[in-house]
C-alpha positions in Angstrom: 4.5 0.8 -39.2 5.1 4.2 -37.9 2.6 6.7 -37.2 2.5 10.4 -36.5 1.5 10.7 -32.9 -1.6 12.3 -31.9 -1.9 15.0 -29.7 -1.8 13.4 -26.3 -3.9 14.8 -23.4 -1.6 15.8 -20.7 -2.9 15.2 -17.4 0.1 15.6 -15.0 3.8 16.5 -15.4 6.1 15.1 -13.0 9.6 16.9 -12.3 11.5 16.3 -9.4 15.2 17.5 -9.4 17.4 15.5 -11.4 14.4 13.0 -12.3 13.6 13.2 -15.9 10.4 14.8 -16.5 7.5 12.3 -17.7 4.0 12.8 -18.8 1.1 11.0 -17.5 -1.5 10.4 -20.2 -5.0 9.0 -20.6 -4.3 6.3 -22.9 -8.1 5.4 -23.2 -8.5 8.7 -25.4 -5.8 7.7 -27.8 -7.0 5.7 -30.9 -6.3 2.1 -30.7 -4.2 1.9 -34.0 -2.2 4.8 -32.8 -0.6 2.6 -30.0 1.4 0.4 -32.6 4.4 2.7 -32.4 4.7 6.3 -31.4 7.6 8.7 -30.7 7.1 10.6 -27.4 5.6 14.0 -27.8 7.5 17.0 -27.4 7.3 18.1 -23.7 7.7 21.3 -22.0 8.2 21.3 -18.3 5.6 23.2 -16.5 4.3 23.2 -12.9 1.7 20.7 -12.3 -0.1 18.8 -9.4 1.6 15.9 -7.7 0.9 12.3 -9.1 1.0 10.7 -5.6 -0.4 11.7 -2.1 3.0 11.5 -0.4 4.2 14.7 1.3 6.8 16.2 -0.8 9.2 16.6 2.1 8.9 12.9 3.2 9.3 11.9 -0.6 12.5 13.9 -1.0 14.0 12.4 2.3 13.4 9.1 1.2 15.2 9.6 -2.1 18.0 11.4 -0.1 18.4 7.9 1.7 18.5 6.2 -1.7 21.1 8.6 -3.3 23.2 8.2 0.0 23.2 4.2 0.0 20.9 3.7 3.2 17.8 2.2 1.7 16.5 0.6 -1.8 20.0 -0.7 -2.3 21.1 -4.0 -4.2 23.6 -6.2 -2.7 26.5 -7.2 -5.1 27.0 -10.5 -3.8 27.0 -13.4 -6.5 26.1 -15.7 -3.6 24.8 -15.0 0.1 25.6 -16.7 3.1 26.6 -15.3 6.6 26.6 -11.8 7.9 28.3 -9.8 5.4 27.1 -8.1 2.1 28.8 -6.1 -0.7 27.5 -2.8 -1.5 29.4 -0.5 -4.1 32.2 -2.7 -4.1 32.9 -3.1 -0.5 32.0 -5.8 2.1 30.7 -4.6 5.1 28.8 -6.3 8.0 25.2 -6.3 7.7 23.0 -5.4 10.7 20.0 -4.9 8.5 18.5 -8.5 8.3 15.7 -9.9 10.4 17.0 -13.6 10.1 17.6 -13.6 14.0 18.2 -17.4 14.3 20.3 -17.2 11.4 18.8 -20.6 9.6 17.6 -19.0 6.3 21.1 -20.5 4.8 20.9 -23.6 6.7 21.8 -26.6 4.6 18.3 -28.1 5.5 16.4 -25.5 4.4 18.1 -25.1 1.3 17.9 -28.7 0.2 14.2 -29.0 1.2 13.6 -25.8 -1.0 15.4 -27.4 -4.0 13.7 -30.7 -3.5 10.2 -29.0 -3.5 11.4 -26.9 -6.6 12.2 -30.0 -8.5 9.2 -32.1 -7.6 6.6 -29.1 -8.2 8.2 -26.6 -10.4 8.8 -22.8 -9.8 5.1 -22.1 -8.9 1.8 -23.8 -8.7 -0.5 -21.2 -10.1 -3.8 -21.8 -8.7 -5.7 -20.0 -5.8 -6.2 -22.0 -2.5 -9.8 -21.7 -2.9 -9.3 -24.3 -5.6 -6.3 -26.8 -5.1 -3.0 -26.4 -3.4 0.3 -28.4 -2.9 0.7 -31.2 -0.3 3.5 -29.0 1.3 0.8 -26.6 2.5 -0.8 -29.3 4.6 2.6 -30.4 5.8 3.5 -26.7 6.7 -0.1 -26.2 8.6 0.3 -29.2 10.5 3.8 -28.5 12.0 2.8 -24.9 12.6 -0.4 -26.1 14.5 1.9 -28.5 16.6 4.3 -25.4 17.4 1.5 -23.0 18.3 -1.1 -25.5 19.9 -3.8 -24.1 17.8 -5.6 -24.0 14.6 -3.8 -22.3 11.6 -4.0 -20.9 8.2 -1.0 -20.0 6.0 -1.2 -16.9 3.8 1.3 -15.4 1.2 2.7 -12.8 3.7 1.9 -11.4 7.1 0.4 -8.4 5.1 -2.0 -10.4 3.3 -2.8 -12.4 6.5 -4.0 -9.3 7.9 -5.9 -8.3 5.0 -7.7 -11.8 4.6 -8.4 -12.1 8.5 -9.2 -8.8 9.9 -12.1 -7.9 7.3 -13.7 -11.0 8.2 -13.6 -11.1 11.8 -14.3 -7.4 12.5 -18.1 -6.4 11.8 -19.5 -2.9 11.3 -20.7 -2.7 14.8 -17.3 -3.4 16.3 -14.8 -0.4 17.6 -11.4 -1.2 16.5 -8.5 0.2 18.6 -4.9 0.1 17.0 -2.0 0.9 19.0 -0.1 3.9 17.9 3.1 2.0 16.7 1.4 -1.0 15.2 3.2 -2.0 12.2 2.5 -0.6 9.0 0.9 -3.9 7.7 -1.7 -3.4 10.5 -2.4 0.2 9.8 -2.7 -0.6 6.3 -6.0 -2.7 7.0 -7.7 0.4 8.8 -9.1 2.0 5.7 -10.9 -1.3 4.8 -12.3 -1.6 8.1 -13.2 2.0 8.3 -14.9 1.7 4.8 -16.9 -1.4 6.2 -18.3 0.6 8.9 -16.3 -0.1 11.9 -15.2 2.9 14.1 -11.3 2.9 14.3 -9.3 4.8 17.1 -5.7 5.0 17.6 -4.5 4.7 21.2 -1.1 5.7 22.9 1.5 3.0 22.6 0.9 0.5 25.2 -1.9 2.4 26.8 -3.9 -0.5 28.3 -5.7 1.6 30.6 -7.3 3.4 27.8 -8.1 0.2 26.2 -9.9 -1.2 29.2 -11.7 1.9 29.5 -12.9 2.0 26.1 -14.1 -1.7 26.5 -15.8 -0.7 29.8 -17.9 2.1 28.1 -18.7 0.4 24.9 -21.5 -2.0 24.7 -20.4 -4.0 21.5 -17.2 -5.7 20.5 -14.0 -4.2 20.8 -10.9 -5.3 18.9 -7.4 -4.1 20.1 -4.7 -4.4 17.3 -1.1 -4.6 18.5 2.3 -5.9 17.8 3.7 -8.7 20.0 7.5 -7.3 19.7 7.4 -3.6 18.2 9.7 -3.3 15.2 10.3 0.4 15.4 11.2 0.6 19.2 12.3 -3.1 19.7 9.9 -3.1 22.9 7.4 -5.9 23.8 3.7 -5.5 24.2 2.5 -5.7 28.1 1.2 -9.1 27.8 0.3 -9.5 31.4 -1.5 -6.4 31.6 -3.4 -7.3 28.2 -4.2 -10.9 30.0 -6.1 -9.0 32.9 -7.8 -6.6 30.5 -9.1 -9.7 28.6 -10.3 -11.6 31.6 -12.1 -8.4 32.9 -14.0 -7.4 29.9 -15.9 -9.9 28.0 -16.4 -7.8 24.9 -12.7 -7.4 24.3 -10.8 -9.1 21.6 -6.7 -8.9 21.1 -5.2 -9.4 17.5 -1.6 -9.6 18.0 1.1 -9.5 15.1 4.0 -11.4 16.4 5.8 -11.4 13.1 9.2 -10.3 14.7 8.8 -12.5 18.0 8.1 -15.7 16.1 10.6 -18.3 16.0 13.5 -17.1 18.2 11.7 -16.9 21.3 9.2 -19.2 23.3 8.5 -23.0 23.6 8.9 -24.3 20.1 9.3 -20.8 18.8 6.0 -19.7 19.5 7.1 -16.2 20.4 7.4 -14.1 23.6 3.9 -12.9 23.6 2.1 -16.3 23.6 5.1 -17.5 26.3 3.9 -14.9 28.6 0.3 -14.3 27.7 -0.9 -17.8 26.8 -3.8 -18.5 24.7 -7.3 -16.8 25.6 -10.6 -17.5 23.8 -10.6 -13.8 22.5 -7.0 -13.8 21.3 -6.3 -14.1 17.4 -2.3 -14.3 16.7 -0.5 -13.8 13.3 2.9 -14.3 12.4 5.6 -14.0 9.8 7.7 -16.8 8.2 10.0 -14.5 6.5 12.0 -13.3 9.5 13.4 -15.8 12.1 11.7 -18.7 10.7 13.8 -18.3 7.3 10.9 -19.1 4.8 8.0 -17.0 3.2 4.5 -16.7 4.4 2.1 -15.3 7.1 0.3 -17.2 9.7 -2.9 -16.6 11.5 -3.6 -18.7 14.5 -6.6 -19.3 16.8 -8.0 -21.6 19.3 -11.2 -21.6 17.6 -11.1 -23.3 14.3 -14.5 -21.8 13.1 -12.8 -18.4 12.8 -10.0 -19.6 10.6 -12.4 -21.6 8.4 -14.3 -18.5 7.5 -11.1 -16.6 6.8 -9.8 -19.4 4.5 -13.2 -19.6 2.3 -13.9 -15.7 2.2 -10.8 -13.7 3.1 -9.8 -11.7 0.1 -6.2 -12.8 -0.2 -6.9 -16.5 0.7 -9.3 -16.6 -2.3 -7.9 -14.3 -4.8 -4.2 -14.2 -3.9 -1.5 -16.4 -5.4 0.2 -19.2 -3.5 3.5 -19.4 -1.9 6.3 -20.8 -4.2 7.0 -24.5 -3.7 10.6 -23.9 -2.8 9.6 -21.5 0.3 7.0 -24.1 1.3 9.7 -26.7 1.4 12.0 -24.5 3.1 9.2 -23.7 5.8 8.4 -27.4 6.3 12.2 -28.0 7.2 12.3 -24.9 9.4 9.2 -26.0 11.2 11.0 -29.5 11.8 13.9 -27.7 13.4 11.7 -25.7 15.8 9.9 -28.8 16.9 13.2 -30.4 17.7 15.7 -30.3 20.7 17.9 -28.2 18.6 15.9 -25.0 18.9 16.7 -24.3 22.5 20.3 -23.8 21.9 20.0 -21.8 19.1 17.5 -19.5 21.0 20.1 -19.3 23.9 22.8 -18.4 21.5 21.0 -15.5 20.4 19.9 -14.3 23.9 23.6 -14.2 24.9 24.3 -12.1 22.3 21.4 -9.8 22.9 22.6 -9.4 26.5 26.1 -8.5 25.2 24.8 -5.9 23.0 22.6 -4.4 25.8 25.7 -4.6 27.9 28.1 -3.0 25.9 25.7 -0.1 24.8 25.4 0.7 28.4 29.4 0.7 28.8 29.3 3.1 25.9 26.7 5.3 27.1 24.6 4.5 24.0 21.0 5.3 25.0 18.7 2.6 23.7 14.8 3.3 23.7 14.1 0.1 25.4 16.6 -2.6 26.9 14.1 -5.8 26.5 15.6 -9.0 25.4 14.9 -8.5 21.9 17.2 -8.6 18.5 16.0 -4.9 17.9 17.4 -1.9 19.1 16.3 1.6 18.8 18.6 4.6 18.8 17.0 7.8 18.6 19.4 10.3 16.7 17.4 13.5 15.8 16.5 15.2 12.4 17.1 14.2 8.9 20.4 15.9 8.3 21.9 14.6 11.8 20.6 11.0 11.2 22.2 11.0 7.5 25.6 12.4 8.8 25.8 9.6 11.4 24.6 6.7 9.3 26.8 7.7 6.7 29.8 7.5 9.1 28.6 4.1 10.4 28.3 3.0 6.9 31.9 4.3 5.9 33.1 2.2 8.8 31.8 -0.8 7.4 28.6 -1.5 9.0 25.1 -1.2 7.4 22.1 -0.7 9.6 18.4 0.1 9.0 17.5 3.7 9.1 14.0 5.3 9.5 12.8 9.1 9.5 9.2 9.3 10.6 
């Protein structure tokens, strides 16, 4: 059946260089029977309001990176294993992954994932609030042994933050967030503000400011940080934070150590816990999709009652979907490696490579923002055009690196 399309109320018209203009319409105003089959209405490009809140300049820079092959790329490999990828028909060295220990293609993780897929299918479509696979229990049990703490497992680190923080933070709390905290932490700030909590950003690693705000605030103060900051590759001042926690009974720290988990610390617990140790007012979160080689996010605490509240009331824990069986199986296998005598040798091998990069960068006169012993290196280049020119040359030379303009 073909109907003559009714006049469509055009709310916005998007035009962006070579992008094809498209109409954004309010389909609720169209008669239901007219939605069976319609030809698009004739369109005359006219200036219009933007349909997103993204600044136009930033959007153009992001699209430029896509056109030049720096971001939003799809690798062309039929199979993947190792340190190279194929882009636009060329095999190039890939320095963009966060698989720091290189175990994501370990045969043990692959076989465990395949076994879980065969036993439980491609997905177990139930909220954790009702039922879950036994692999969840197996993974939590091992992660608890790794971290010497109670744990809960969410779909991703971002979902872990969204589940935990709105449950733990109250409308009477002050929330301080480090200026370079990961975007997944920054993304929870609007929710906390809407709940009534007061939120303030503090300069990067400014523990004196944190201590001062805790001193002058009668209620509870949360400080949201990364253990290893992904933008600059530097570490949080764990010793200073420990002193601040000991000195201020109203101070709590929520630390996202997604990038530090696995490749460092006893049983892979990360540099922050290795240096800081547990504290009654410390809540940790970790990622399983980087060094760990699987998928998921973890929240850990020495107080099981905190995690029990998050498990039964945290939005993503109740309304979010589960981790696929294959990823759960791979996670269990990875945890077994982290609990074995094999892990220290894997960590030592990575540390040797990290030291080599730091020393070679110094020989070349390449200025790194920080030389902490981490597998992340930040090189400040300059403006967008300079960055694009240099990264294009690096890519042409056969190396893929992660570029960010901010």
